[in-house]
C-alpha positions as a Markdown table, in Angstrom:
| # | Residue | x | y | z |
|---|---|---|---|---|
| 1 | Met | -70.9 | 23.1 | -0.2 |
| 2 | Asp | -71.8 | 19.5 | 0.3 |
| 3 | Pro | -74.6 | 18.6 | -2.1 |
| 4 | Leu | -76.6 | 17.1 | 0.9 |
| 5 | Ala | -76.2 | 20.3 | 3.0 |
| 6 | Pro | -79.5 | 21.8 | 1.8 |
| 7 | Leu | -81.4 | 18.8 | 3.3 |
| 8 | Leu | -80.4 | 20.1 | 6.8 |
| 9 | Glu | -82.4 | 23.2 | 6.1 |
| 10 | Leu | -85.7 | 21.3 | 5.8 |
| 11 | Ser | -87.9 | 21.8 | 8.8 |
| 12 | Glu | -87.0 | 19.7 | 11.9 |
| 13 | Val | -84.5 | 17.5 | 10.0 |
| 14 | Ala | -81.3 | 18.9 | 11.7 |
| 15 | Asp | -83.0 | 18.6 | 15.1 |
| 16 | Ala | -84.1 | 15.0 | 14.5 |
| 17 | Leu | -80.6 | 14.0 | 13.5 |
| 18 | Glu | -79.0 | 15.8 | 16.4 |
| 19 | Asn | -81.4 | 14.2 | 18.9 |
| 20 | Ala | -80.5 | 10.9 | 17.5 |
| 21 | Arg | -76.8 | 11.6 | 17.9 |
| 22 | Thr | -77.4 | 12.7 | 21.5 |
| 23 | Asn | -79.2 | 9.4 | 22.3 |
| 24 | Val | -76.5 | 7.3 | 20.6 |
| 25 | Asp | -73.8 | 9.1 | 22.6 |
| 26 | Arg | -75.8 | 8.4 | 25.8 |
| 27 | Met | -76.1 | 4.7 | 24.9 |
| 28 | Leu | -72.4 | 4.4 | 24.4 |
| 29 | Trp | -71.8 | 5.4 | 28.0 |
| 30 | His | -73.5 | 2.2 | 29.3 |
| 31 | Glu | -71.2 | 0.1 | 31.5 |
| 32 | Ala | -71.7 | -3.0 | 29.3 |
| 33 | Leu | -70.0 | -1.1 | 26.4 |
| 34 | Arg | -66.9 | -0.2 | 28.4 |
| 35 | Gly | -63.9 | -2.1 | 27.2 |
| 36 | Asp | -64.7 | -5.3 | 25.2 |
| 37 | Ser | -68.2 | -4.8 | 23.7 |
| 38 | Thr | -68.1 | -7.9 | 21.4 |
| 39 | His | -70.7 | -9.7 | 23.4 |
| 40 | Val | -73.1 | -6.8 | 23.1 |
| 41 | Ala | -72.4 | -6.5 | 19.4 |
| 42 | Ala | -73.2 | -10.2 | 18.9 |
| 43 | Glu | -76.5 | -9.8 | 20.7 |
| 44 | Val | -77.3 | -6.6 | 18.7 |
| 45 | Ala | -76.6 | -8.5 | 15.5 |
| 46 | Leu | -79.3 | -11.1 | 16.4 |
| 47 | His | -81.8 | -8.5 | 17.4 |
| 48 | Asp | -81.1 | -6.5 | 14.3 |
| 49 | Ala | -81.4 | -9.5 | 12.0 |
| 50 | Ser | -84.7 | -10.5 | 13.6 |
| 51 | Ala | -86.0 | -6.9 | 13.0 |
| 52 | Thr | -85.0 | -6.7 | 9.4 |
| 53 | Leu | -86.7 | -10.1 | 8.8 |
| 54 | Ala | -89.8 | -8.9 | 10.6 |
| 55 | Leu | -89.9 | -5.9 | 8.2 |
| 56 | Glu | -90.0 | -8.5 | 5.4 |
| 57 | Gly | -92.9 | -10.3 | 7.0 |
| 58 | Tyr | -90.9 | -13.1 | 8.6 |
| 59 | Asp | -91.6 | -14.2 | 12.2 |
| 60 | Cys | -88.0 | -15.1 | 13.4 |
| 61 | Asp | -87.5 | -14.1 | 17.0 |
| 62 | Val | -84.0 | -13.8 | 18.5 |
| 63 | Glu | -84.1 | -17.2 | 20.2 |
| 64 | Arg | -85.1 | -19.0 | 17.0 |
| 65 | Leu | -82.2 | -17.3 | 15.2 |
| 66 | Arg | -79.8 | -18.1 | 18.0 |
| 67 | Ala | -80.9 | -21.8 | 17.8 |
| 68 | Gly | -80.6 | -21.9 | 14.0 |
| 69 | Asp | -84.2 | -23.1 | 13.8 |
| 70 | Phe | -84.9 | -22.1 | 10.1 |
| 71 | Ser | -84.5 | -23.3 | 6.6 |
| 72 | Asp | -85.8 | -20.4 | 4.6 |
| 73 | Pro | -83.3 | -18.9 | 2.1 |
| 74 | Val | -84.3 | -15.4 | 3.0 |
| 75 | Val | -83.6 | -16.0 | 6.7 |
| 76 | Ala | -80.3 | -17.6 | 6.0 |
| 77 | Gly | -79.4 | -14.8 | 3.6 |
| 78 | Ala | -80.2 | -12.1 | 6.2 |
| 79 | Leu | -78.1 | -13.8 | 8.8 |
| 80 | Arg | -75.1 | -14.0 | 6.4 |
| 81 | Val | -75.5 | -10.3 | 5.6 |
| 82 | Thr | -75.5 | -9.4 | 9.3 |
| 83 | Glu | -72.5 | -11.5 | 10.0 |
| 84 | Ala | -70.5 | -9.9 | 7.1 |
| 85 | Leu | -71.2 | -6.2 | 8.1 |
| 86 | Pro | -68.0 | -5.7 | 10.2 |
| 87 | Ser | -65.8 | -6.9 | 7.4 |
| 88 | Leu | -67.3 | -4.4 | 4.9 |
| 89 | Val | -67.2 | -1.2 | 6.9 |
| 90 | Asp | -63.7 | -0.2 | 5.7 |
| 91 | Val | -64.5 | -1.1 | 2.1 |
| 92 | Trp | -67.6 | 1.0 | 1.9 |
| 93 | Pro | -66.0 | 4.4 | 1.5 |
| 94 | Val | -63.7 | 3.1 | -1.2 |
| 95 | Ser | -66.0 | 0.8 | -3.2 |
| 96 | Pro | -69.7 | 1.1 | -2.3 |
| 97 | Arg | -70.7 | -0.8 | -5.5 |
| 98 | Tyr | -68.6 | -3.8 | -4.5 |
| 99 | Val | -70.2 | -3.7 | -1.0 |
| 100 | Leu | -73.7 | -3.6 | -2.4 |
| 101 | Ala | -72.9 | -6.5 | -4.8 |
| 102 | Lys | -71.4 | -8.5 | -1.9 |
| 103 | Leu | -74.4 | -7.9 | 0.4 |
| 104 | His | -76.8 | -9.0 | -2.3 |
| 105 | Leu | -74.8 | -12.0 | -3.1 |
| 106 | Leu | -74.9 | -13.0 | 0.5 |
| 107 | Ala | -78.6 | -12.3 | 0.8 |
| 108 | Ser | -79.7 | -14.1 | -2.3 |
| 109 | Arg | -77.2 | -16.9 | -2.7 |
| 110 | Asp | -79.8 | -19.7 | -2.0 |
| 111 | Phe | -82.6 | -18.2 | -4.0 |
| 112 | Glu | -84.2 | -20.2 | -6.9 |
| 113 | Pro | -82.9 | -19.5 | -10.4 |
| 114 | Gly | -84.9 | -16.8 | -12.1 |
| 115 | Asp | -85.0 | -14.6 | -9.1 |
| 116 | Gly | -82.3 | -12.4 | -10.5 |
| 117 | Glu | -78.5 | -12.8 | -10.7 |
| 118 | Pro | -77.0 | -12.6 | -7.2 |
| 119 | Gly | -74.8 | -9.5 | -6.8 |
| 120 | Arg | -75.9 | -7.9 | -10.0 |
| 121 | Ile | -77.4 | -4.4 | -10.0 |
| 122 | Glu | -80.4 | -4.3 | -12.4 |
| 123 | Val | -81.7 | -0.8 | -13.1 |
| 124 | Asp | -82.6 | 1.4 | -16.1 |
| 125 | Ser | -80.5 | 4.4 | -17.1 |
| 126 | Ser | -82.3 | 6.7 | -14.7 |
| 127 | Gly | -81.8 | 4.3 | -11.8 |
| 128 | Ser | -78.1 | 3.8 | -12.8 |
| 129 | Ala | -77.6 | 7.6 | -12.7 |
| 130 | Arg | -79.0 | 7.7 | -9.2 |
| 131 | Ile | -76.9 | 4.8 | -8.0 |
| 132 | Asp | -73.8 | 6.5 | -9.5 |
| 133 | Ala | -74.7 | 9.8 | -7.7 |
| 134 | Met | -75.2 | 8.0 | -4.4 |
| 135 | Cys | -71.9 | 6.2 | -4.7 |
| 136 | Ala | -70.1 | 9.4 | -5.6 |
| 137 | Leu | -71.5 | 10.9 | -2.3 |
| 138 | Val | -70.0 | 7.9 | -0.4 |
| 139 | Thr | -66.6 | 8.1 | -2.1 |
| 140 | Asn | -66.3 | 11.9 | -1.9 |
| 141 | Pro | -67.5 | 12.8 | 1.5 |
| 142 | Thr | -67.2 | 16.1 | 3.4 |
| 143 | Lys | -67.1 | 16.8 | 7.1 |
| 144 | Glu | -70.0 | 19.1 | 6.9 |
| 145 | Ile | -72.7 | 16.4 | 6.9 |
| 146 | Pro | -73.9 | 14.4 | 9.9 |
| 147 | Pro | -73.3 | 10.7 | 9.5 |
| 148 | Ala | -76.9 | 9.9 | 10.0 |
| 149 | Leu | -77.9 | 12.1 | 7.0 |
| 150 | Ser | -75.5 | 10.3 | 4.7 |
| 151 | Ala | -76.8 | 6.9 | 5.9 |
| 152 | Ala | -80.4 | 8.0 | 5.5 |
| 153 | Val | -79.8 | 9.1 | 1.9 |
| 154 | Val | -78.1 | 5.7 | 1.1 |
| 155 | His | -81.0 | 3.8 | 2.7 |
| 156 | Gly | -83.7 | 6.0 | 1.0 |
| 157 | Glu | -82.1 | 5.8 | -2.4 |
| 158 | Leu | -81.7 | 2.0 | -2.4 |
| 159 | Leu | -85.3 | 1.6 | -1.3 |
| 160 | Ala | -86.5 | 4.0 | -4.1 |
| 161 | Val | -84.3 | 2.8 | -6.9 |
| 162 | Arg | -84.5 | -0.9 | -6.1 |
| 163 | Pro | -81.3 | -2.0 | -7.8 |
| 164 | Phe | -81.9 | -5.6 | -6.9 |
| 165 | Pro | -85.1 | -7.5 | -7.8 |
| 166 | Met | -84.9 | -9.7 | -4.7 |
| 167 | Ala | -83.8 | -9.0 | -1.1 |
| 168 | Asn | -83.3 | -5.3 | -2.0 |
| 169 | Asn | -84.7 | -3.9 | 1.2 |
| 170 | Ile | -82.5 | -6.2 | 3.3 |
| 171 | Val | -79.5 | -4.9 | 1.4 |
| 172 | Ala | -80.6 | -1.3 | 1.8 |
| 173 | Arg | -80.9 | -1.6 | 5.5 |
| 174 | Ala | -77.5 | -3.3 | 5.8 |
| 175 | Ala | -75.9 | -0.7 | 3.6 |
| 176 | Ala | -77.3 | 2.0 | 5.9 |
| 177 | Arg | -75.8 | 0.3 | 8.9 |
| 178 | Ile | -72.4 | 0.1 | 7.2 |
| 179 | Ala | -72.7 | 3.8 | 6.2 |
| 180 | Leu | -73.3 | 4.7 | 9.9 |
| 181 | Ala | -70.3 | 2.6 | 11.0 |
| 182 | Ser | -67.9 | 3.9 | 8.3 |
| 183 | Lys | -68.8 | 7.5 | 9.3 |
| 184 | Gly | -68.0 | 6.8 | 13.0 |
| 185 | Leu | -71.4 | 7.2 | 14.4 |
| 186 | Asp | -71.7 | 3.5 | 15.0 |
| 187 | Ser | -68.2 | 2.2 | 14.4 |
| 188 | Lys | -68.8 | -1.1 | 16.3 |
| 189 | Leu | -72.3 | -1.7 | 14.9 |
| 190 | Leu | -73.9 | -1.4 | 18.3 |
| 191 | Ile | -77.1 | 0.5 | 17.3 |
| 192 | Thr | -80.1 | -1.9 | 16.8 |
| 193 | Val | -81.2 | 0.3 | 13.9 |
| 194 | Asn | -83.6 | -2.0 | 12.3 |
| 195 | Ala | -85.4 | -2.5 | 15.6 |
| 196 | Gly | -86.0 | 1.2 | 15.4 |
| 197 | His | -87.5 | 0.9 | 11.9 |
| 198 | Leu | -89.7 | -2.0 | 13.1 |
| 199 | Glu | -90.9 | -0.1 | 16.1 |
| 200 | Arg | -92.1 | 2.6 | 13.8 |
| 201 | Gln | -93.0 | 0.3 | 10.9 |
| 202 | Pro | -96.1 | 2.2 | 9.5 |
| 203 | Glu | -94.0 | 5.4 | 9.5 |
| 204 | Tyr | -91.1 | 3.5 | 8.0 |
| 205 | Val | -93.2 | 2.3 | 5.1 |
| 206 | Gly | -94.9 | 5.7 | 4.6 |
| 207 | Ala | -91.7 | 7.7 | 4.9 |
| 208 | Gln | -89.9 | 5.6 | 2.3 |
| 209 | Arg | -92.7 | 6.2 | -0.1 |
| 210 | Ala | -92.6 | 9.8 | 0.6 |
| 211 | Trp | -88.8 | 9.9 | -0.1 |
| 212 | Ser | -89.5 | 8.3 | -3.5 |
| 213 | Thr | -91.6 | 11.4 | -4.5 |
| 214 | Gly | -88.5 | 13.6 | -4.3 |
| 215 | Thr | -90.6 | 16.5 | -2.9 |
| 216 | Pro | -89.3 | 18.6 | 0.0 |
| 217 | Asp | -92.1 | 17.2 | 2.3 |
| 218 | Gly | -91.3 | 13.7 | 1.2 |
| 219 | Val | -87.6 | 14.0 | 1.8 |
| 220 | Arg | -88.2 | 15.6 | 5.2 |
| 221 | Ala | -90.6 | 12.8 | 6.3 |
| 222 | Trp | -87.9 | 10.2 | 5.5 |
| 223 | Leu | -85.0 | 12.0 | 7.2 |
| 224 | Lys | -87.1 | 12.7 | 10.3 |
| 225 | His | -88.1 | 9.1 | 10.5 |
| 226 | Phe | -84.5 | 7.9 | 10.1 |
| 227 | Gly | -83.5 | 10.1 | 13.1 |
| 228 | Lys | -86.3 | 8.7 | 15.2 |
| 229 | Ala | -85.5 | 5.2 | 14.2 |
| 230 | Leu | -81.9 | 5.7 | 15.3 |
| 231 | Glu | -83.1 | 7.0 | 18.7 |
| 232 | Ala | -85.4 | 3.9 | 19.0 |
| 233 | Gly | -82.5 | 1.6 | 18.0 |
| 234 | Ala | -80.2 | 3.2 | 20.6 |
| 235 | Thr | -82.9 | 2.6 | 23.2 |
| 236 | Glu | -83.2 | -1.1 | 22.1 |
| 237 | Thr | -79.4 | -1.4 | 22.6 |
| 238 | Leu | -79.6 | 0.0 | 26.0 |
| 239 | Gln | -82.2 | -2.6 | 26.9 |
| 240 | Ile | -79.9 | -5.3 | 25.6 |
| 241 | Cys | -77.1 | -3.9 | 27.6 |
| 242 | Thr | -79.2 | -3.9 | 30.8 |
| 243 | Glu | -80.3 | -7.5 | 30.3 |
| 244 | Leu | -76.7 | -8.6 | 29.7 |
| 245 | Thr | -75.5 | -6.8 | 32.8 |
| 246 | Arg | -78.1 | -8.5 | 34.9 |
| 247 | Ser | -77.4 | -12.0 | 33.5 |
Protein backbone atom coordinates (compact mmCIF):
# COMPACT_ATOMS: atom_id res chain seq x y z
CA MET A 1 0.00 0.00 0.00
CA ASP A 2 1.19 3.51 -0.78
CA PRO A 3 2.50 5.18 2.41
CA LEU A 4 0.25 8.17 1.74
CA ALA A 5 -2.91 6.07 1.35
CA PRO A 6 -3.93 6.34 5.04
CA LEU A 7 -4.21 10.11 4.62
CA LEU A 8 -7.22 9.57 2.38
CA GLU A 9 -9.01 7.97 5.31
CA LEU A 10 -8.95 11.22 7.27
CA SER A 11 -12.37 12.81 7.46
CA GLU A 12 -13.34 14.89 4.39
CA VAL A 13 -9.91 14.68 2.78
CA ALA A 14 -10.83 12.36 -0.09
CA ASP A 15 -13.95 14.41 -0.83
CA ALA A 16 -12.01 17.69 -0.82
CA LEU A 17 -9.44 16.35 -3.28
CA GLU A 18 -12.10 14.77 -5.49
CA ASN A 19 -14.08 18.02 -5.59
CA ALA A 20 -10.92 19.80 -6.62
CA ARG A 21 -10.32 17.30 -9.42
CA THR A 22 -13.90 17.77 -10.65
CA ASN A 23 -13.49 21.54 -10.77
CA VAL A 24 -10.16 21.27 -12.57
CA ASP A 25 -11.69 18.96 -15.17
CA ARG A 26 -14.54 21.44 -15.66
CA MET A 27 -12.04 24.26 -16.13
CA LEU A 28 -10.17 22.34 -18.80
CA TRP A 29 -13.31 22.26 -20.97
CA HIS A 30 -13.30 26.05 -21.42
CA GLU A 31 -13.16 27.08 -25.07
CA ALA A 32 -10.02 29.17 -24.50
CA LEU A 33 -8.14 25.97 -23.62
CA ARG A 34 -9.06 24.05 -26.74
CA GLY A 35 -6.08 23.67 -29.01
CA ASP A 36 -3.21 26.06 -28.29
CA SER A 37 -3.44 27.17 -24.66
CA THR A 38 -0.06 28.91 -24.45
CA HIS A 39 -1.64 32.37 -24.22
CA VAL A 40 -3.70 31.26 -21.22
CA ALA A 41 -0.67 29.62 -19.61
CA ALA A 42 1.30 32.86 -19.97
CA GLU A 43 -1.48 34.85 -18.29
CA VAL A 44 -1.85 32.23 -15.55
CA ALA A 45 1.89 32.46 -14.91
CA LEU A 46 1.63 36.22 -14.28
CA HIS A 47 -1.40 35.84 -12.01
CA ASP A 48 0.24 33.00 -10.12
CA ALA A 49 3.50 34.92 -9.66
CA SER A 50 1.54 37.93 -8.39
CA ALA A 51 -0.26 35.70 -5.89
CA THR A 52 2.86 33.98 -4.57
CA LEU A 53 4.47 37.38 -4.05
CA ALA A 54 1.36 38.67 -2.28
CA LEU A 55 1.62 35.71 0.08
CA GLU A 56 5.13 36.97 0.87
CA GLY A 57 3.81 40.47 1.58
CA TYR A 58 4.66 42.06 -1.78
CA ASP A 59 2.18 44.27 -3.64
CA CYS A 60 2.93 43.33 -7.25
CA ASP A 61 -0.21 43.23 -9.35
CA VAL A 62 -0.31 41.54 -12.73
CA GLU A 63 0.02 44.72 -14.77
CA ARG A 64 3.09 45.81 -12.83
CA LEU A 65 4.70 42.43 -13.41
CA ARG A 66 3.76 42.55 -17.08
CA ALA A 67 5.42 45.95 -17.41
CA GLY A 68 8.55 44.85 -15.56
CA ASP A 69 8.12 47.71 -13.08
CA PHE A 70 10.20 46.32 -10.22
CA SER A 71 13.75 46.08 -8.92
CA ASP A 72 13.33 43.96 -5.80
CA PRO A 73 15.39 40.73 -5.89
CA VAL A 74 12.52 38.71 -4.39
CA VAL A 75 10.18 39.81 -7.17
CA ALA A 76 12.76 39.10 -9.86
CA GLY A 77 13.46 35.71 -8.33
CA ALA A 78 9.80 34.74 -8.15
CA LEU A 79 9.37 35.58 -11.83
CA ARG A 80 12.41 33.51 -12.78
CA VAL A 81 10.97 30.58 -10.82
CA THR A 82 7.60 30.89 -12.57
CA GLU A 83 9.22 31.07 -16.01
CA ALA A 84 11.30 27.93 -15.31
CA LEU A 85 8.45 25.67 -14.18
CA PRO A 86 7.62 24.10 -17.58
CA SER A 87 11.23 23.04 -18.13
CA LEU A 88 11.39 21.27 -14.75
CA VAL A 89 8.20 19.18 -14.88
CA ASP A 90 9.82 16.14 -16.52
CA VAL A 91 12.87 16.35 -14.25
CA TRP A 92 10.87 16.34 -11.00
CA PRO A 93 9.96 12.60 -10.89
CA VAL A 94 13.56 11.65 -11.54
CA SER A 95 15.51 14.16 -9.47
CA PRO A 96 13.39 16.25 -7.08
CA ARG A 97 16.45 17.40 -5.14
CA TYR A 98 17.93 18.88 -8.30
CA VAL A 99 14.66 20.67 -9.03
CA LEU A 100 14.46 22.09 -5.52
CA ALA A 101 18.05 23.33 -5.74
CA LYS A 102 17.37 24.85 -9.16
CA LEU A 103 14.22 26.61 -7.96
CA HIS A 104 16.05 28.07 -4.99
CA LEU A 105 18.97 29.18 -7.12
CA LEU A 106 16.57 31.02 -9.42
CA ALA A 107 14.63 32.52 -6.51
CA SER A 108 17.64 33.74 -4.51
CA ARG A 109 20.28 34.50 -7.13
CA ASP A 110 20.19 38.26 -6.51
CA PHE A 111 20.09 38.11 -2.72
CA GLU A 112 22.78 39.74 -0.61
CA PRO A 113 25.67 37.56 0.61
CA GLY A 114 24.91 36.04 4.00
CA ASP A 115 21.33 35.16 3.15
CA GLY A 116 22.32 31.53 2.62
CA GLU A 117 23.95 29.80 -0.30
CA PRO A 118 21.63 29.75 -3.35
CA GLY A 119 20.54 26.22 -4.20
CA ARG A 120 21.82 24.61 -1.03
CA ILE A 121 19.50 22.69 1.30
CA GLU A 122 20.32 23.58 4.91
CA VAL A 123 18.62 21.34 7.48
CA ASP A 124 19.49 19.28 10.56
CA SER A 125 19.46 15.48 10.58
CA SER A 126 15.74 15.32 11.31
CA GLY A 127 14.96 17.73 8.48
CA SER A 128 17.27 15.84 6.15
CA ALA A 129 15.42 12.59 6.88
CA ARG A 130 12.09 14.24 6.08
CA ILE A 131 13.39 15.66 2.80
CA ASP A 132 14.79 12.24 1.90
CA ALA A 133 11.42 10.63 2.64
CA MET A 134 9.57 13.23 0.59
CA CYS A 135 11.92 12.75 -2.37
CA ALA A 136 11.48 8.99 -2.11
CA LEU A 137 7.71 9.44 -2.42
CA VAL A 138 8.29 11.50 -5.58
CA THR A 139 10.69 9.07 -7.24
CA ASN A 140 8.76 5.93 -6.26
CA PRO A 141 5.14 6.85 -6.97
CA THR A 142 2.13 4.57 -7.14
CA LYS A 143 -1.11 4.94 -9.07
CA GLU A 144 -3.19 4.68 -5.92
CA ILE A 145 -2.72 8.26 -4.79
CA PRO A 146 -4.48 11.33 -6.25
CA PRO A 147 -2.02 13.83 -7.74
CA ALA A 148 -3.36 16.56 -5.46
CA LEU A 149 -2.46 14.51 -2.38
CA SER A 150 1.14 14.07 -3.51
CA ALA A 151 1.46 17.78 -4.31
CA ALA A 152 -0.08 18.76 -0.97
CA VAL A 153 2.43 16.60 0.90
CA VAL A 154 5.35 18.13 -1.02
CA HIS A 155 4.08 21.63 -0.31
CA GLY A 156 3.39 20.93 3.35
CA GLU A 157 6.73 19.27 4.02
CA LEU A 158 8.73 22.06 2.40
CA LEU A 159 6.85 24.64 4.47
CA ALA A 160 7.36 22.63 7.65
CA VAL A 161 11.00 21.61 7.23
CA ARG A 162 12.14 24.89 5.63
CA PRO A 163 15.19 23.52 3.80
CA PHE A 164 16.10 27.00 2.53
CA PRO A 165 16.70 29.97 4.84
CA MET A 166 15.43 32.48 2.26
CA ALA A 167 12.68 32.24 -0.38
CA ASN A 168 11.67 28.85 1.03
CA ASN A 169 7.92 29.39 0.67
CA ILE A 170 8.23 30.56 -2.93
CA VAL A 171 10.15 27.35 -3.68
CA ALA A 172 7.57 25.25 -1.81
CA ARG A 173 4.67 26.66 -3.81
CA ALA A 174 6.56 26.24 -7.07
CA ALA A 175 7.43 22.63 -6.24
CA ALA A 176 3.78 21.89 -5.53
CA ARG A 177 2.80 23.23 -8.96
CA ILE A 178 5.48 21.09 -10.59
CA ALA A 179 4.23 18.06 -8.64
CA LEU A 180 0.69 18.63 -9.94
CA ALA A 181 1.98 18.98 -13.49
CA SER A 182 4.21 15.92 -13.36
CA LYS A 183 1.30 13.81 -12.12
CA GLY A 184 -0.91 14.94 -15.00
CA LEU A 185 -3.50 16.90 -13.03
CA ASP A 186 -2.17 20.19 -14.39
CA SER A 187 0.24 19.11 -17.11
CA LYS A 188 0.19 22.51 -18.85
CA LEU A 189 0.40 24.56 -15.63
CA LEU A 190 -3.00 26.12 -16.15
CA ILE A 191 -4.31 26.14 -12.57
CA THR A 192 -3.69 29.45 -10.80
CA VAL A 193 -2.97 27.53 -7.61
CA ASN A 194 -1.36 30.31 -5.64
CA ALA A 195 -4.31 32.60 -6.28
CA GLY A 196 -6.32 29.91 -4.50
CA HIS A 197 -3.96 30.01 -1.52
CA LEU A 198 -4.11 33.81 -1.50
CA GLU A 199 -7.91 33.85 -1.61
CA ARG A 200 -7.89 31.69 1.50
CA GLN A 201 -4.78 33.22 3.06
CA PRO A 202 -5.73 33.01 6.76
CA GLU A 203 -6.66 29.37 6.26
CA TYR A 204 -3.44 28.80 4.29
CA VAL A 205 -1.32 30.14 7.13
CA GLY A 206 -3.25 28.28 9.82
CA ALA A 207 -3.36 25.01 7.90
CA GLN A 208 0.36 24.98 7.21
CA ARG A 209 1.00 25.43 10.93
CA ALA A 210 -1.45 22.64 11.61
CA TRP A 211 0.38 20.33 9.18
CA SER A 212 3.62 21.01 11.06
CA THR A 213 2.13 19.50 14.22
CA GLY A 214 1.89 16.11 12.51
CA THR A 215 -1.39 15.34 14.26
CA PRO A 216 -4.28 13.75 12.34
CA ASP A 217 -6.33 16.94 12.77
CA GLY A 218 -3.44 19.08 11.61
CA VAL A 219 -2.76 16.95 8.56
CA ARG A 220 -6.45 16.89 7.69
CA ALA A 221 -6.69 20.69 7.93
CA TRP A 222 -3.82 21.14 5.47
CA LEU A 223 -5.04 18.57 2.96
CA LYS A 224 -8.57 20.00 3.02
CA HIS A 225 -7.17 23.49 2.48
CA PHE A 226 -5.08 22.31 -0.45
CA GLY A 227 -8.14 20.85 -2.14
CA LYS A 228 -10.10 24.06 -1.63
CA ALA A 229 -7.19 26.15 -2.92
CA LEU A 230 -7.10 24.04 -6.07
CA GLU A 231 -10.80 24.66 -6.58
CA ALA A 232 -10.31 28.40 -6.11
CA GLY A 233 -7.31 28.35 -8.44
CA ALA A 234 -9.33 26.61 -11.14
CA THR A 235 -12.05 29.25 -10.74
CA GLU A 236 -9.42 31.99 -11.15
CA THR A 237 -8.23 30.35 -14.36
CA LEU A 238 -11.81 30.24 -15.66
CA GLN A 239 -12.04 33.98 -15.07
CA ILE A 240 -8.79 34.50 -16.96
CA CYS A 241 -10.11 32.37 -19.83
CA THR A 242 -13.35 34.36 -19.97
CA GLU A 243 -11.49 37.67 -20.05
CA LEU A 244 -9.17 36.46 -22.81
CA THR A 245 -12.11 35.17 -24.84
CA ARG A 246 -13.83 38.56 -24.63
CA SER A 247 -10.74 40.56 -25.53
